N, C-alpha and C positions, 0 to 999 in steps of 0.2 A: 441818417441817410441825407443826401443832398436835396435841397428844395428844387433845383433845376435838374431835370432829367432829359438828356438828348438821345433820341432814337435815331441812329445813323449807322453808316459803315465808313471805314477809314478812308477809302478812296473816292468818296463822294465829294465833288468840288463844292457844291452848295453847303454841305455839312462843314467843309473846311472854312468857308466864310464865317460860319457861326463859331467854330472852334477858335479861330483867330480873334474874333471879338471877345470870346471868353478870356483869352490870353491878355488882350489889351486892357480889359476891365479888371483883371485879376480875380476872376470868378472861380469858385469851386463848383463842380457839376458832376452829376452821375451819368455814366455812359452805358447805354443799352445797345449793343451791337445788333443790327438788323441784317438779314440777307440782302444782297444787292438787287434782288428782284422778288416780286411776290411769288408765293404767299409769304407773309411776314407774321408769323404767329405771335411775336412779341408786340406787335403794333396794331394789327388789324382789329383786335377786340376793343382797343382804345379809340382809334381814329375812324373806325367804321368803314374801312376799305380805301381810305385816301392813299393815293398811289405814290406820291413823291416823298423824297427824303431830303432834308431831315424833318423831324417833328419834335417840338419841345413840349415837355409835360411839366406842369406844376400841380401836383395833387390830382384833382379831378378836372382840371382845365388843360385842354389839349390845343396846341397852337400849330397850325398847318401853314407851311410856306415861309420862306425866309423873310418876306416882307412883314408878316405879323410877328415873327420871332424877333426880328431886330427892333420892332416897335416896342415889344415887351421888354427887351433888354435895355433899351433907351430909357424907358420909364423906371425900371428897376435901379439903374445905375446913375440916373440923373444926367445922362449924356444924350441930349436931344439930337445931336449931330449923327447919331447912329440910326435914327428913324428917317427914312426917305421923306416921309410926308411933312416932317418938320424942317427940312432943308430948303435951300433956295431952289428956284425953278431951274437954274443952271445945273445944280447937282442932281436934281430929280431927272432931268433929261439925260445926263451922263449915265446915271445908274440904269435907267430904262434901256438905253442903247447897249450898255455893256452886258447886262444880265440876259439879254435876248439875242440881238444880232451878233455881237462880238463873241458871246459864249458859243453860239451855234457854229459860227465860222471857225472858232478855235477847235471845237469838237470835230468838225468836218475836215479840218486840215491835218489831223493826226496821221502820221505815217502808219499804214495798216499793220505792217509786220512788227514795228516797235510797240504799237498799241496792243496788238494781240499778245506779244511776249509779256508785256506788263500785266495784262489780265490773267494769263496763265500762271504767272508767278504768284499773284495774289489770291486768285480764286481756285486754281487747279483747272485741268482741262475740261472736265465734265461741267463744272459750274460756269466756265467761260462760254461753252457752247450754249448753255441755257441763257446766260446773260445776253449773248449776241442775238439769239432768237427772240428774246423778250424785247430788246431795244429795237429790232427791226419791226416787230409788230407795233410797238409804241410809235415809231416814226411814221408808219402808215396812217395812223389816226391823228397825227399832229397837224396843227394849223400853220405851223411855222416851217418853212423849208430849211434844210441844212446845206449851206453852200460848201462846195469843195473846190480844190484846185485854185485856179486863177480868181474865181469869184470870191473865195474865202480870203485870199490875199488882198483883194481890193478893200476888204473891210479891216483886216488885221494890220496892214502896214500903216494906214493913217491913224489907227488907234494907238499903236505903240509909238508912232511919231508924236502924237498929242501928249502921251505920258511923258516922254523925254522933254518936250518943250515946257510942260507945266512944272516938272520937277527940277528944271535948270535953275530956278530961283526960289524954291521953297522945299521944305522937307517932305510935304505930303501934297496930294493932288490939288487941294483947294486951300492950302495954307500951312501953318506950322503945326497943326494938330490933325490927326486923321479923322475922316468922316466915313459914312457908309460908302462913299465913292471909292475910297482906298481899298476897302475890303471886297467890294465887287470886282474891281480891276485885279486885285491880288488873286482871287480864286480862279479867275480865267487863266492867268499866267501859271498858276500852280497846276491846273489841269494839263496844260500844254507840256509842262516839264515832266509831269507824271507819265505821260505817254511817249516820252523820249524826244519831244520837240525842244527847240531852243528859241523861244519867242522873243527874248530880249537880246538884241545884238550886242556884240562885244564892245562896240564904241558907244553904246547907250549907257554911259557910266552912271548918270543920275537915276535912271530907271533900275539899274542893277542894285544901286545902294538903297533905293526905296524898297525894293523887294526884300532885301536883307533886313531892313528895319521892321517890316511887317512880320517876317519870319521870326525875328528875335522876340516878338511879343509872346511867342509860344502858344499853347492851347489852354492855359489855365490849369487849375488843379483838378485833374480827372480821376474819378473813382469808378472802377468797373462794377456794374450792377447786373444781377440776373433779371430776366424778364419778370419773374414772380415778384421781385421787389418793387418794380414799377407798378405792377397790378395791385400790390398791397397799398401803395401810396394812393392810387386812385380810389381804392375801396375805403381807405381810412379818412378821406377828406370829402367835404361837400364842395361843389363849385363855388367860386367866389361870387360876391355880389355883382349884379349886372350893372353896366355903366348907365349913368343918367341920360335922359333924352335918347333912348334906344329904340324908338319906334318911328322910323322915317318912311315906312312903306305901307303901313296898314296890313302887313302880313303876319304880325306877331301872333303866335299861337297856331299858325298853319303848319301842316306837314309839307316840307320842302326838300329839294335836292340841291346841293351846292357842288360845283365841279369847276376845275380849271378850264380856261378857254383856249389854251395854247397847245399843250400836249399832256399825255398821261391823264386823260380827261374822265377818269373814273369818278362817279358822284358819291357823295356821302348824304345819307338821308336822316332826317330828324325833325324836331319841332323848332321853328325859328323863335328864339327868345330875345334876341337883340339885333337891331339894325341901326348902326350909327353911321356917321359920315364916312368912316374908313373901314368898318368891319361888320361881318355878320357873325352871330353866335348861334350854333345849333345845340339843342338839348337832345342827348341820346339817353334813353332810359334802358339800362342794361341789367340783366339778371345777376351778373357776376360783381359789378362795381356800383350799382345804383345809378344815379344821374351823373352824366358827364357833359361838360360844356366844350364844344369843339369850335375853335375860333378860326375864321378865314378872313383874309384881306378882300376888299372889294375889287381892287385892281387885279386884273388877270383871272377873275372868277365870275361865275354867273349863278343866279338862283332861279329855280323853276319849281312848279308845283310837283309834289310827289305823286 
């Protein structure tokens, strides 16, 4: 069975970011398909109720949020350009803007009927209604507004204009090799196309060629797994050794809760066992799997006493 297990669903844009990186890196990975909304019986026992998709699993280590997943893949493959925190300040700023404001503008600009049709086609009518109800509830608790109409276009038009300008003289957004910036921009355009939009104008030839280059990477070598296989992988492994210098807060050993600060802000509870410059690690002691270590990035998350 594969060392890398991705808990995801096929139409998740953030999961597509990771799948495209798998393709670029030529990685083999195990796929455990999750429902598009909670409850997620394949994932909840491992991640402790973490709400977002995707989640990466390596044995008894669980990685939540694409920031920490891409950092893990950068370390695994020796490609630091895939880790936002190892990139230039310019790339970091670009990624932060695309993953939040551009992403939400793209989601908010989707044509309702086309988006609804795409969801019904993939989920079926009943699951689509549940999905819409779930996302409406999630949006109510979000700290980030979703712009629509003209407000969304004020964000999207400059963004795609910047892509075309950057790509007019180079193969990828920040040079001749892709970085995390390319995969962030790609997954936003991928989402727009999935919902029936045409975000890349016909005359934006450089951007269209770039999109095809990323698409051509594929999704790596995918092996479908059953949830029980992922559970067994967690049960058969111990969490890996903790990073050095992992007590920067004086909270090690405390019972804490960690949650996103933007949207889908469901918290995961456990014992804080590592606090580094860029991540927190929670230990969850479970009856079914033993000890699990759940990794979170510090950016976009907050820790509080349990």
